[in-house]
Phi, psi and omega in degrees: 000120182228145166185354179252141167198212189253156180241150177205204183308324176229003184202173175205175183254184180216163188231166168211161184234161181065022201109012182298140181233152178266155180272161182276179182295142179253159180301322184298325184271348177278341182287147181293137179286334181276148181257157180285137178233163183295336181262020176295132180287163179297322181294317179293323178297317178296318179299317180297315182296316180292328177292319178296322176295319179300318179297320180295315179293327177299314180295329178280352180085010180267082186293321180301316181287322178301318181294320179295321178294321177297315180298321179294321178299315182287337173291327179285320182208096183298343182254024178271104186305312181303330178294320178292326177297313179293323177302320178299318178296315182295312180296324178297318179295328179275003179065028174263075189299320181297314180293323179297312182295319178300322181292315179297318180294322178294319178301319182281336173291323179289318181223087184300341182258011182293103184295327178295316179295320178297315181296316182291321178295323176299319179297315179302313182292319181295322178295341180253022173062031175251063191298317183298315178297319181300312183297325176302318180288322177300318182288332174297322176294314182300321185282357176275114184299342181272350183291120184282346184230056181298334179298328181292316179291329176294319177295319178299318178297320179295316180296319181294317177298321180294322178296330180275357179096001181270081184290324179294318178296319180300315180299321179298318179293319180294321179294321177297320178298321181287334176290324179284319182220094185304335180260026178293102190296323180294321179294320177298317181297314181296319180293324176299317182292316179294323178297320179294319179300326181274005183066022174269075186293321176300319179297318179299319180294324179295317179294321178293324178297321178294322177295320180297323178298319178295320181299324180290343178277352179108157183300331181293328181276335185252298177093205190296328182298317179291321180299315184284340182262357183301308180294324180297316181295322179298315179297325181297316180300318183292329186256354186307318184292342181261351186305317186291345181266347183266129181247341183267135179292342181290346180272001183296145180298154177291141180280162172296161181309330176210152178247137180299144180211258189273159184227124179271179182275053178233310173121326185235161175184150182288167183284159172205286192216044189322049109156000000 
């Protein structure tokens, strides 16, 4: 289960539970929350440009160049929050946890309402099994009326809650995500899985049917959740008639190698965990 990971000028990360994984950073979360204005100083303009370059190199997996671009950005403007947010993502990828956490915290001291920084810091914390702290940051992002993708942070919160064993809380977050965006594929996938765990087989089939409808619209409309659930849905059809007769969880079909879960504002991530 994956769906949480980190966000920046153009991206963020992702998580999952039960094997939940968080999703990676999305272009939307890598993008700077601040907009360019006519009175932007030359130093701030340089910082913004280098931060955008850092986000691009981060998405390409080129951490050395991404780190150098972040440093260049901060040399131009040490108080540019988005640069510290991206620095957190880069340091996290390099497994420099202390520097990553310091960077996320600095980003949030500069801009306490930065939804990208909250989402990415949440992914970082959830991946390190600090679920309560993580969910607090996800919800800070969700509660920002300017955040364009609250469903992503809600799914991340759900994946994180599920990883901590709070299945009821996880379901609540996934349901909230679906109220905001009824075709939220990660939330649909998670709800299908949770419904099956509760022996709510009709409910599981309904969520899978909704995912299948998205899959028929093509990969651009559905994405990784449909891809990872295709085999799962096929198995479900074959076993649906027997579900009501099975009482042991050990008879459950084998899961796909990873389940979609959390999403950083980047968008993709391998299974784990979403992380």
